[in-house]
Residue frames as qw, qx, qy, qz and C-alpha x, y, z in Angstrom:
[[0.799, 0.287, -0.467, 0.248, -64.33, 250.06, 240.83],
 [0.578, -0.761, 0.267, -0.129, -62.55, 249.18, 244.03],
 [0.666, 0.437, -0.554, 0.243, -58.94, 248.10, 244.27],
 [0.762, -0.625, 0.093, -0.144, -57.79, 246.21, 247.35],
 [0.530, 0.534, -0.577, 0.317, -54.25, 245.67, 248.61],
 [0.832, -0.538, -0.135, -0.023, -53.49, 243.42, 251.59],
 [0.361, 0.598, -0.557, 0.450, -50.44, 243.65, 253.80],
 [0.488, -0.574, 0.428, -0.499, -49.20, 242.42, 257.15],
 [0.987, -0.030, -0.122, -0.098, -48.77, 238.72, 256.51],
 [0.145, 0.702, -0.666, 0.205, -45.71, 236.80, 257.59],
 [0.690, -0.008, -0.711, 0.137, -44.31, 233.98, 259.66],
 [0.390, -0.566, 0.348, -0.637, -45.32, 233.68, 263.30],
 [0.152, 0.108, -0.953, 0.239, -45.08, 231.03, 265.97],
 [0.444, -0.493, -0.711, -0.235, -48.15, 229.28, 267.29],
 [0.410, -0.644, -0.492, 0.420, -49.83, 231.39, 269.94],
 [0.281, -0.202, 0.082, 0.935, -48.62, 234.60, 268.34],
 [0.283, 0.769, 0.432, -0.376, -50.52, 237.47, 266.76],
 [0.319, 0.069, 0.454, 0.829, -50.63, 239.31, 263.46],
 [0.301, 0.679, 0.359, -0.566, -52.65, 242.18, 262.09],
 [0.423, 0.283, 0.626, 0.591, -53.54, 242.20, 258.42],
 [0.157, 0.571, 0.112, -0.798, -54.50, 245.39, 256.62],
 [0.430, 0.460, 0.682, 0.372, -56.53, 245.87, 253.47],
 [0.019, -0.467, 0.023, 0.884, -56.20, 249.26, 251.82],
 [0.423, 0.574, 0.693, 0.108, -59.03, 250.17, 249.46],
 [0.106, -0.008, 0.275, 0.956, -59.32, 252.72, 246.70],
 [0.160, -0.535, -0.697, -0.451, -62.56, 254.52, 245.95],
 [0.121, -0.321, 0.201, -0.918, -64.67, 257.22, 247.53],
 [0.718, -0.309, -0.116, -0.613, -67.49, 254.98, 248.74],
 [0.361, 0.230, -0.867, 0.255, -65.48, 252.54, 250.86],
 [0.262, -0.087, 0.646, -0.712, -67.76, 252.98, 253.86],
 [0.729, 0.146, 0.034, -0.668, -70.77, 251.67, 251.95],
 [0.653, 0.285, -0.679, -0.179, -69.18, 248.36, 250.95],
 [0.904, -0.377, 0.155, -0.133, -69.52, 245.15, 252.86],
 [0.243, 0.699, -0.670, 0.066, -66.03, 243.80, 253.51],
 [0.963, -0.220, 0.068, -0.139, -64.79, 240.33, 254.14],
 [0.077, -0.638, 0.764, 0.058, -61.73, 238.21, 254.79],
 [0.977, 0.120, -0.039, -0.171, -61.30, 234.79, 253.23],
 [0.264, -0.656, 0.697, 0.120, -58.39, 232.36, 253.33],
 [0.909, 0.320, -0.195, -0.180, -57.09, 229.53, 251.22],
 [0.566, -0.543, 0.615, 0.082, -54.76, 226.83, 252.47],
 [0.160, 0.421, -0.789, -0.418, -52.77, 224.63, 250.05],
 [0.150, -0.068, -0.966, -0.198, -55.01, 222.06, 248.42],
 [0.043, 0.518, 0.758, -0.394, -58.17, 223.49, 249.93],
 [0.126, 0.725, 0.487, 0.471, -60.95, 225.75, 248.74],
 [0.072, 0.317, -0.201, 0.924, -61.07, 229.39, 249.69],
 [0.372, -0.541, -0.748, 0.096, -63.10, 229.70, 252.87],
 [0.206, -0.823, -0.149, -0.508, -64.92, 232.44, 254.71],
 [0.457, 0.007, -0.570, 0.682, -63.21, 233.90, 257.77],
 [0.100, -0.583, -0.513, 0.622, -65.13, 237.00, 258.76],
 [0.181, 0.524, 0.460, 0.694, -67.17, 239.86, 257.34],
 [0.071, -0.438, -0.373, 0.815, -68.41, 243.31, 258.21],
 [0.294, 0.719, 0.607, 0.168, -71.55, 244.67, 256.62],
 [0.305, 0.471, 0.138, 0.816, -71.42, 248.12, 255.05],
 [0.213, -0.656, 0.005, -0.724, -71.84, 251.34, 257.06],
 [0.115, -0.377, 0.693, -0.604, -70.80, 249.72, 260.32],
 [0.808, -0.149, -0.180, -0.541, -73.30, 246.92, 260.20],
 [0.916, -0.321, 0.182, -0.158, -73.25, 243.37, 261.47],
 [0.086, 0.636, -0.766, -0.026, -70.08, 241.36, 261.95],
 [0.978, -0.026, 0.002, -0.207, -69.86, 237.63, 261.31],
 [0.077, -0.658, 0.749, -0.025, -67.02, 235.28, 262.21],
 [0.763, 0.126, -0.609, -0.175, -66.40, 231.68, 261.21],
 [0.841, -0.522, -0.017, -0.140, -66.53, 229.21, 264.09],
 [0.887, 0.096, -0.159, 0.424, -62.94, 228.16, 263.47],
 [0.411, 0.313, -0.194, 0.834, -61.63, 231.62, 264.38],
 [0.391, -0.770, -0.271, -0.425, -64.30, 232.88, 266.73],
 [0.665, -0.739, -0.027, 0.108, -62.81, 234.50, 269.81],
 [0.707, -0.277, 0.250, 0.601, -59.40, 234.79, 268.15],
 [0.327, 0.217, 0.412, 0.823, -59.89, 236.97, 265.05],
 [0.068, 0.737, 0.428, -0.519, -61.46, 240.42, 264.92],
 [0.385, 0.474, 0.447, 0.653, -62.45, 242.40, 261.86],
 [0.097, -0.769, -0.283, 0.564, -62.60, 246.18, 261.88],
 [0.476, 0.572, 0.347, 0.571, -62.51, 249.10, 259.49],
 [0.209, -0.576, -0.115, 0.782, -61.37, 252.70, 259.50],
 [0.471, 0.731, 0.475, 0.136, -63.46, 254.51, 256.89],
 [0.019, -0.959, 0.127, 0.253, -61.38, 257.68, 257.21],
 [0.249, -0.595, 0.684, 0.341, -58.36, 255.68, 256.05],
 [0.778, 0.368, -0.295, -0.415, -60.22, 253.45, 253.59],
 [0.274, 0.398, -0.863, 0.144, -58.69, 250.50, 255.40],
 [0.881, -0.308, -0.129, -0.335, -59.96, 247.24, 256.84],
 [0.028, -0.573, 0.774, -0.269, -58.10, 245.16, 259.41],
 [0.898, -0.184, -0.366, -0.161, -57.98, 241.60, 260.62],
 [0.214, -0.648, 0.627, -0.375, -56.50, 241.22, 264.09],
 [0.880, 0.010, -0.463, -0.102, -55.45, 237.62, 264.60],
 [0.291, -0.625, 0.609, -0.393, -54.49, 236.28, 268.01],
 [0.692, -0.208, 0.664, -0.192, -53.71, 232.84, 269.45],
 [0.603, 0.523, -0.436, -0.416, -52.68, 231.73, 266.00],
 [0.817, -0.139, 0.556, -0.063, -52.56, 228.02, 265.25],
 [0.266, -0.260, 0.756, 0.538, -50.73, 226.08, 262.51],
 [0.331, 0.493, 0.796, 0.120, -54.16, 225.40, 260.99],
 [0.157, 0.877, 0.205, -0.405, -54.49, 229.14, 260.32],
 [0.317, -0.384, 0.556, 0.666, -51.69, 228.92, 257.74],
 [0.486, 0.620, 0.603, 0.127, -53.10, 230.16, 254.44],
 [0.191, 0.179, 0.239, 0.935, -53.17, 232.98, 251.95],
 [0.035, 0.622, 0.595, -0.507, -55.55, 235.59, 253.29],
 [0.161, 0.361, 0.493, 0.775, -57.67, 237.65, 250.91],
 [0.154, 0.429, 0.418, -0.785, -59.73, 240.72, 251.54],
 [0.114, 0.383, 0.760, 0.512, -62.85, 241.31, 249.49],
 [0.182, 0.248, 0.220, -0.926, -65.47, 243.99, 248.93],
 [0.092, 0.437, 0.861, 0.243, -69.12, 243.69, 248.01],
 [0.169, -0.213, -0.136, -0.953, -71.79, 246.17, 247.04],
 [0.447, -0.456, -0.761, -0.115, -74.34, 244.08, 248.96],
 [0.139, -0.492, 0.180, -0.841, -76.20, 246.42, 251.30],
 [0.778, -0.448, -0.257, -0.360, -77.87, 243.85, 253.53],
 [0.260, -0.611, 0.652, -0.367, -76.78, 242.07, 256.67],
 [0.963, -0.028, -0.001, -0.269, -77.63, 238.45, 255.89],
 [0.476, -0.570, 0.659, 0.117, -74.90, 236.08, 257.09],
 [0.781, 0.207, 0.577, 0.117, -75.73, 233.47, 254.42],
 [0.531, 0.832, 0.087, 0.131, -75.03, 236.13, 251.82],
 [0.045, -0.926, 0.370, -0.067, -71.96, 237.74, 253.36],
 [0.630, -0.449, 0.629, 0.081, -70.22, 234.41, 253.88],
 [0.819, 0.382, 0.412, 0.121, -70.36, 233.46, 250.18],
 [0.470, -0.273, 0.373, 0.752, -67.45, 234.22, 247.86],
 [0.294, 0.454, 0.618, 0.571, -69.66, 235.02, 244.88],
 [0.098, -0.909, -0.393, 0.099, -71.14, 238.03, 246.65],
 [0.356, -0.741, 0.178, 0.540, -67.78, 239.79, 246.59],
 [0.658, 0.741, 0.116, 0.066, -66.93, 241.48, 243.30],
 [0.266, 0.843, -0.384, 0.268, -63.56, 242.86, 244.31],
 [0.930, -0.313, -0.048, 0.189, -60.58, 240.94, 245.68],
 [0.147, -0.867, 0.461, 0.122, -57.06, 241.70, 246.77],
 [0.595, 0.518, -0.612, -0.058, -54.03, 239.74, 245.67],
 [0.912, -0.318, -0.259, 0.005, -53.68, 237.93, 248.99],
 [0.007, -0.748, 0.568, -0.342, -51.07, 237.88, 251.74],
 [0.747, 0.023, -0.660, 0.076, -49.41, 234.77, 253.12],
 [0.504, -0.629, 0.387, -0.449, -49.74, 233.88, 256.78],
 [0.740, 0.147, -0.650, 0.098, -47.63, 231.00, 258.06],
 [0.591, -0.641, 0.287, -0.397, -47.94, 229.74, 261.62],
 [0.514, 0.351, -0.768, 0.154, -45.18, 227.43, 262.83],
 [0.816, -0.478, -0.268, -0.184, -45.71, 224.87, 265.56]]
């Protein structure tokens, strides 16, 4: 079992930055593939970025490429999402997720159903 808790959301002006954190329980955090998803009002939850387990491949959605960076600190059992040049379209609830998938296939890591564990979400609001 893995429990995930996000933090760091808030209100920011367009062009600003935020860093989200995802604290994970469990002794095998480093082996899990981790991902960030987001859900805007009236829309489906969508893939943002992922990091394969044990420091593997990183994937980023085109909509945030060059602006968002995923990272993890295994010693702290924590994953991060550094968001820069934020746009009003980035407004959403952001969720972190963990998967026991051990591969590096983007088509797998970008799918919600691969992730068995989810946090409660943190709201990010970008004002214009």
